[in-house]
Rosetta silent file (secondary structure, phi, psi, omega in degrees, C-alpha in Angstrom):
SEQUENCE: MRISTKVGDVFSVRIDANSKKYFQYIISDLTQLNSDVIRVFKKVYSINTNPDLIEVINGEVEFYAHCITKLGIKMAYWEKVGNVAYVGGIDHILFRDSEDYGNPQIKVSENWWVWKINEEQKQVGKLIGENQKAEIGLVINPESIVYRMRTGEYDFNAYPSF
SCORE:     score description
SCORE:     0.000 S_00000001
   1 L     0.000  129.453  176.825  -22.416   18.961   -0.110 S_00000001
   2 L   -91.622  125.443 -179.704  -18.772   19.910   -0.070 S_00000001
   3 L   -97.166  130.292  175.674  -16.478   17.132    1.090 S_00000001
   4 L  -125.922  141.763  175.690  -13.244   18.088    2.800 S_00000001
   5 L  -131.516  154.738  176.285  -10.400   15.837    3.850 S_00000001
   6 L  -147.714  161.549 -178.919   -7.148   16.642    5.502 S_00000001
   7 L   -53.197  135.146 -177.164   -3.942   14.877    6.534 S_00000001
   8 L    98.543  -15.512  179.228   -4.640   12.650    9.576 S_00000001
   9 E   -59.989  139.452  177.824   -8.184   11.723    8.588 S_00000001
  10 E  -112.106  139.519 -177.198   -9.089    8.143    9.397 S_00000001
  11 E  -125.533  145.766  177.688  -11.608    6.224    7.233 S_00000001
  12 E  -106.830  136.613  179.785  -13.643    3.129    7.846 S_00000001
  13 E  -127.405  123.913  176.892  -14.211    0.621    5.007 S_00000001
  14 E   -71.719  124.373 -177.918  -16.844   -2.111    5.102 S_00000001
  15 L   -93.064  -39.680  175.132  -15.072   -5.371    4.069 S_00000001
  16 L  -158.611 -166.875 -175.264  -18.157   -7.591    4.213 S_00000001
  17 L   -64.703  -23.134 -175.630  -21.453   -7.750    6.138 S_00000001
  18 L  -112.924   -4.678 -172.276  -19.644   -8.362    9.446 S_00000001
  19 E  -140.792  162.627  179.532  -16.301   -6.619    9.259 S_00000001
  20 E  -147.479  159.823  174.910  -14.457   -3.410    8.514 S_00000001
  21 E  -132.502  172.254 -177.254  -10.877   -2.088    8.172 S_00000001
  22 E  -129.450  154.085  168.384   -9.368    1.339    8.418 S_00000001
  23 E  -142.823  163.634 -177.048   -6.980    3.596    6.629 S_00000001
  24 E  -128.287  135.789  171.697   -5.428    6.993    7.239 S_00000001
  25 E   -78.110  115.635 -171.344   -4.641    9.860    4.827 S_00000001
  26 E  -108.021  -22.689 -177.674   -1.023   10.617    5.663 S_00000001
  27 E  -174.400  161.806  170.450    0.364   13.085    3.095 S_00000001
  28 E  -104.250  138.827 -175.242   -0.073   14.457   -0.425 S_00000001
  29 E  -104.156  100.953 -178.862    2.499   13.358   -2.985 S_00000001
  30 H   -63.436  -23.124  178.579    3.531   16.150   -5.368 S_00000001
  31 H   -67.935  -30.888 -177.580    5.491   13.561   -7.379 S_00000001
  32 H  -120.405   73.161  173.472    2.246   11.774   -8.281 S_00000001
  33 L    59.969   23.524 -177.825   -0.267   14.457   -9.170 S_00000001
  34 L    58.074   29.271 -177.502   -0.428   15.837   -5.634 S_00000001
  35 E   -77.671  161.801  179.799   -2.600   12.815   -4.791 S_00000001
  36 E   -73.327  136.568  173.527   -3.482   11.604   -1.315 S_00000001
  37 E  -105.012  129.848  176.849   -1.222    8.914    0.109 S_00000001
  38 E  -115.126  156.197  168.385   -2.982    6.500    2.511 S_00000001
  39 E  -119.061  125.860 -174.532   -1.755    3.817    4.824 S_00000001
  40 E   -99.859  132.254 -178.037   -4.145    0.856    5.110 S_00000001
  41 E   -95.068  143.875 -172.942   -4.157   -1.077    8.369 S_00000001
  42 L   -72.932  -37.047 -171.511   -4.188   -4.889    8.466 S_00000001
  43 L   -66.102  135.833  178.079   -6.472   -5.538   11.416 S_00000001
  44 L   -99.519  134.372 -176.610  -10.049   -6.454   10.760 S_00000001
  45 E  -116.777  152.190  173.401  -12.674   -5.175   13.187 S_00000001
  46 E   -63.754  145.204 -177.679  -16.313   -6.248   13.756 S_00000001
  47 L   -61.243  -26.921 -175.273  -18.745   -4.013   11.925 S_00000001
  48 L   -88.176   -9.631 -179.266  -20.391   -3.184   15.277 S_00000001
  49 L   -89.863  152.136  171.868  -17.226   -1.975   17.115 S_00000001
  50 L  -126.438   83.391 -175.207  -15.871    1.512   17.237 S_00000001
  51 L   -65.032  157.600  172.846  -12.240    1.085   18.251 S_00000001
  52 L   -61.091  124.298 -177.495  -10.110    3.844   19.664 S_00000001
  53 H   -64.603  -25.403  174.028   -8.523    5.516   16.620 S_00000001
  54 H   -63.864  -40.894  175.448   -5.180    5.742   18.378 S_00000001
  55 H   -62.636  -42.647 -178.239   -5.224    1.966   18.614 S_00000001
  56 H   -58.084  -53.917 -174.050   -6.200    1.722   14.925 S_00000001
  57 H   -74.202   -9.664  174.365   -3.390    3.953   13.655 S_00000001
  58 L   -93.546    1.382 -179.913   -0.845    2.221   15.811 S_00000001
  59 L   -77.901  172.801  179.671   -1.688   -1.105   14.143 S_00000001
  60 L   -67.112  133.933  179.593    0.283   -2.927   11.502 S_00000001
  61 E   -82.885  128.700  178.033    0.279   -1.242    8.073 S_00000001
  62 E   -86.411  -44.799  176.104   -0.840   -3.584    5.305 S_00000001
  63 E  -164.883  165.656  175.743    0.014   -1.314    2.345 S_00000001
  64 E  -113.328  150.667  178.163    0.363    2.262    1.098 S_00000001
  65 E  -158.391  158.698  171.626   -1.356    3.672   -1.951 S_00000001
  66 E   -94.771  135.925  176.377   -2.189    6.905   -3.796 S_00000001
  67 E  -156.664 -179.181  173.605   -5.910    7.623   -4.104 S_00000001
  68 L  -114.032  101.483 -174.895   -8.497   10.419   -4.001 S_00000001
  69 H   -63.519  -34.497  178.943  -10.047   10.171   -0.567 S_00000001
  70 H   -64.348  -35.617  179.025  -12.880   12.611   -1.372 S_00000001
  71 H   -63.970  -41.474  179.497  -13.906   10.462   -4.358 S_00000001
  72 H   -64.692  -34.772  174.733  -14.183    7.374   -2.139 S_00000001
  73 H   -67.547  -48.175  179.197  -16.471    9.267    0.223 S_00000001
  74 H   -56.120  -40.091 -177.817  -18.558   10.599   -2.635 S_00000001
  75 L   -88.177    1.762  177.451  -18.929    7.092   -4.066 S_00000001
  76 L    66.288   28.711  174.147  -19.703    5.616   -0.619 S_00000001
  77 L   -82.927  -25.073  177.519  -16.739    3.235   -0.576 S_00000001
  78 L  -152.212  168.358  176.152  -15.625    4.600    2.811 S_00000001
  79 E  -133.907  145.702  178.453  -16.528    7.089    5.451 S_00000001
  80 E   -77.212  130.307 -176.304  -14.483    9.505    7.473 S_00000001
  81 E  -118.646   -3.703  179.894  -14.581    8.571   11.185 S_00000001
  82 E   161.122 -172.908  179.167  -12.100   10.997   12.738 S_00000001
  83 E  -143.115  131.705  174.732   -8.674   12.570   12.593 S_00000001
  84 L  -124.384  121.354 -174.178   -5.441   11.637   14.366 S_00000001
  85 L   -58.908  -37.074 -177.497   -2.561   14.099   13.926 S_00000001
  86 L   -71.275  122.569 -179.589    0.065   11.327   14.111 S_00000001
  87 L  -120.149    6.580  178.448    0.635    9.835   10.630 S_00000001
  88 L    77.428  177.780  179.470    3.867    7.870   11.097 S_00000001
  89 L   -84.522  158.137 -179.359    7.062    8.215    9.160 S_00000001
  90 L  -120.593   -9.534 -173.421    7.256    8.418    5.355 S_00000001
  91 L   -59.615  -25.493 -175.600   10.963    7.947    4.648 S_00000001
  92 L   -92.656   -6.282 -176.974   10.637    4.202    4.103 S_00000001
  93 L   -79.508  125.629 -177.370    7.678    4.409    1.657 S_00000001
  94 L  -130.483  133.778  178.452    8.678    3.586   -1.901 S_00000001
  95 E  -114.835  157.542 -178.986    6.518    3.603   -5.023 S_00000001
  96 E  -136.848  154.938  172.182    7.149    2.134   -8.493 S_00000001
  97 E  -152.211  157.597  178.877    5.892    2.575  -12.038 S_00000001
  98 E  -129.879  139.750  174.390    6.878    1.187  -15.402 S_00000001
  99 L   -69.984  -10.263  177.913    6.713    2.741  -18.876 S_00000001
 100 L   -91.433    4.379  179.060    5.644   -0.767  -19.950 S_00000001
 101 L   -54.738  130.665  177.388    2.405   -0.513  -17.944 S_00000001
 102 L    83.103   -2.605 -179.763   -0.541   -1.757  -20.058 S_00000001
 103 L   -95.802  103.276 -175.986    1.574   -3.325  -22.777 S_00000001
 104 L   -68.360  -12.838  178.623    0.546   -7.020  -22.953 S_00000001
 105 L   -74.343  -24.543 -175.036    3.582   -7.897  -25.145 S_00000001
 106 L   -98.660  112.099 -177.124    6.003   -7.146  -22.354 S_00000001
 107 L   -89.966  -33.122  177.642    5.970   -9.827  -19.673 S_00000001
 108 E  -130.011  121.532 -176.524    9.016   -8.695  -17.699 S_00000001
 109 L   -91.146  141.314  172.010    9.883   -4.996  -17.650 S_00000001
 110 L  -118.914   27.429 -175.951   13.364   -3.533  -17.530 S_00000001
 111 L  -133.252   59.423 -178.718   11.996    0.004  -17.554 S_00000001
 112 E   -96.908  150.761  174.326   11.046    0.749  -13.963 S_00000001
 113 E  -125.038  143.345  172.429   10.976    4.043  -12.040 S_00000001
 114 E  -130.225  155.440  175.247   10.884    4.362   -8.255 S_00000001
 115 E  -158.729  158.064  171.134   10.357    7.282   -5.925 S_00000001
 116 L  -105.361  156.669 -173.049    9.752    8.294   -2.401 S_00000001
 117 L   -49.572  127.640  177.852    6.991   10.712   -1.482 S_00000001
 118 L    62.216   21.541  172.998    7.618   14.241   -2.768 S_00000001
 119 L  -115.193  164.636  179.018   10.991   13.236   -4.263 S_00000001
 120 L   -67.342  143.662  173.309   12.083   12.936   -7.870 S_00000001
 121 L   -67.815  141.750  176.097   11.395    9.693   -9.693 S_00000001
 122 E  -119.770  128.456  174.359   14.541    7.686  -10.446 S_00000001
 123 E   -74.807  126.892 -175.483   14.837    5.401  -13.439 S_00000001
 124 E  -117.153   -8.779 -176.647   16.201    2.091  -12.182 S_00000001
 125 E    69.047 -114.804  178.890   15.736   -0.211  -15.244 S_00000001
 126 L   -66.711  144.821  178.428   15.424   -3.693  -13.718 S_00000001
 127 L   -96.157  104.242 -176.788   13.543   -3.787  -10.456 S_00000001
 128 L  -123.810  164.796  174.416   15.962   -5.488   -8.046 S_00000001
 129 H    57.508 -137.402 -177.844   16.568   -5.715   -4.307 S_00000001
 130 H   -60.078  -27.741 -178.408   14.521   -3.418   -2.032 S_00000001
 131 H   -62.583  -22.739  178.544   12.893   -1.784   -5.087 S_00000001
 132 H   -68.843  -17.549  178.065   10.880   -4.985   -5.565 S_00000001
 133 H   -86.821   -2.688 -177.810    9.026   -4.153   -2.331 S_00000001
 134 L   -64.693  142.974  177.686    7.843   -0.806   -3.767 S_00000001
 135 E   -77.483  151.660  172.351    4.128   -0.232   -3.933 S_00000001
 136 E   -58.762  129.334 -173.910    2.367    0.426   -7.285 S_00000001
 137 L   -95.375    5.638  176.946    2.525    4.201   -7.721 S_00000001
 138 L   -64.677  160.602  167.538   -0.602    4.821   -9.792 S_00000001
 139 E   -81.066  111.468 -170.170   -3.435    6.843   -8.374 S_00000001
 140 L   -90.215  136.329 -179.854   -5.769    3.963   -7.517 S_00000001
 141 L   -70.335  153.481 -176.724   -9.506    4.194   -7.874 S_00000001
 142 H   -56.983  -39.332 -178.850  -11.614    3.685   -4.709 S_00000001
 143 H   -60.868  -41.859  179.475  -13.113    0.404   -5.865 S_00000001
 144 H   -70.765  -30.566  173.925   -9.649   -1.088   -6.380 S_00000001
 145 H   -63.371  -49.161 -178.235   -8.448    0.142   -2.928 S_00000001
 146 H   -63.541  -40.247  177.220  -11.392   -1.666   -1.296 S_00000001
 147 H   -56.271  -45.938 -179.339  -10.764   -4.788   -3.412 S_00000001
 148 H   -67.086  -37.305  177.972   -7.137   -4.921   -2.175 S_00000001
 149 H   -63.546  -32.235  178.595   -8.320   -4.395    1.402 S_00000001
 150 H   -79.735  -39.999 -165.967  -10.608   -7.425    1.016 S_00000001
 151 H  -114.820  -17.466 -179.609   -8.311   -9.725   -0.964 S_00000001
 152 L    92.161   -1.894  176.888   -4.701   -8.570   -0.499 S_00000001
 153 L  -145.070  161.065  179.298   -4.202   -7.734   -4.172 S_00000001
 154 L   -75.934  162.212 -178.951   -5.484   -5.217   -6.731 S_00000001
 155 L   -95.491   18.028  176.801   -8.221   -6.071   -9.236 S_00000001
 156 L  -131.360  152.803 -177.918   -6.140   -4.972  -12.228 S_00000001
 157 L  -141.889   60.446 -177.417   -3.121   -6.661  -13.757 S_00000001
 158 L  -100.993    2.874  177.817   -1.719   -4.287  -16.322 S_00000001
 159 L   -93.656  139.119  174.215    1.849   -4.309  -14.905 S_00000001
 160 L   -75.146  173.451  177.550    4.500   -6.614  -16.258 S_00000001
 161 E   -79.144  178.856  177.031    6.546   -8.680  -13.845 S_00000001
 162 L  -131.306    0.000    0.000   10.019   -7.709  -12.670 S_00000001
């Protein structure tokens, strides 16, 4: 079976036996391997409800992330439930990465990079001010996306502090 996804697709994710949350594929980021960028919505819905997708995508955004939406479908972490053309603005979305990622000797990095979707990465050194609000810019595996949707944080800790 060939899986296809496109910008605007909305996905449902089972959070536990009684609840689910949603996310939307909003754009591909050429700066990060042309990966899918998603916006995950904060509101939790009963597993038995099928809310209006316009209501869902107008809800509060909990976080943004890079992932491979097709892989999450293939691995049964989420299912595509529809498509809404409106994907919101992207100018405010900021991602970060550090060359110190995965190095347990470095507790606080001064080697950070930040970027906006489809723009060049900028080396900023210390992560200060608004840059501290930047999302982790790795392409995140589906299991870790679902973990963050459930708990509010990722299940990996290979980044130094800032």
